[in-house]
N, C-alpha and C positions, 0 to 999 in steps of 0.2 A: 822906793829904793832907800835904804838907810843912808845918811850922810857919815863922814869919818867918825862922828861921835856916836853913832848908832841910833840917831834919832830919826823917827818916821813922820811922815804927814799924818796927823791924827784922823781917826776916823771921823765922818762927817756927823754921825749921829751918837749921842751918848748911849752906850749899851745899857741894857737892863742890869741894874746892880743889886746884888743880894741885899736883902733887908738889914743883913748885920752890917754890912758895910755902909748903907745909906745913913745909919745912925750917926750923926755928927761928922758925915763926909765934907770934907772941906773941898774946894775948888781944885787943889792939888791932887786929891784922891780921885776925882772925876776926870781930870786930866790924864792921870795915870792909867785908869780903866780904858778910856779912849785910846790911848796909846798902845797899850796892850792888845786891844782888838785890832788895831790897824796893823801891828807887828804880825799878829796871828794871820791875817788875811794875806798879808805879803808872803808868809811862809806856807799859805795854802790850807789854812785852818778857818772855818767859820764857826762862831760861837752859836751854840744852841741853848737857849734859855739864860739864866742869868750869869754874870761875871762874879764870882765869887773871891776874888783877889788873888794875888800872886802866890799865897802860901796854902791855899785850898783847891782842891781839883773842881773843875768846870767841865761842863760837856761840850766836846767839840766835834765837828765834822771834817775828816779828811778830804780835802777838794781835788785831791790829784785824780787826773783822769784815769778811770777803770777802778778807783777804789770806794771812796764814799762812806767809810766805817765811821760810826760814832763811838768815840772813846773819851773817858774821863781822864784828864791829864792837868797837871800844874802847868800854870802859864810858863814857869822857867823851863819846862821840858819842851816847849814849842818855839820859844823866841828866838833860838839861834845862838851862835857863839862867834867869836872873833877867832881866826886861825892865827899861826904864828907870824903872818905878815901883816896881822890887823885887819883882815878882810872878813866880813860878816859871812857866816856860813849857816844853812839851815840846821837845826838839830836832827838827829835820827828819827824816822818816822815811828811806827808802831807795828806791832806783829800782824802779818797778813796784808801789809802795804805792798805797793810795786816792788819788784826786785830792785836793788839800788842801782843798778845799771840804767834803769829807766826813769828813776825819780827825778834826776836833774832836768831832764828834758820835759817831764810832766810838770815840775814846777815853773820851768820857763815859760811853758805853754799857758799855765794858769796865770802867771804874772802878765802876759800879754793880753789876756782877755780882760783883765781888771783895768 
């Protein structure tokens, strides 16, 4: 769960980072990639393959029960947003995902399994 600043506990493992990002990657870059994967997991996405950075699409799998689709998305399209009250809300899913009425419960179930 994110704190008030939107900070997540980082993923335990360093994700596979694209060769382009590895060249000259600083500790900050690696930590940002780890945080991105942790945020994605929190929001019901699993990285498949390499993390290509926030401004390049990576391959993700939707982990909501009954979905499982693999989609290429920008990290910014899965990380979530703050609502008007400052609470973090997940981003909209993808075409063919669960109906919106079922997504919140499916995401809650996913988070409880993790």
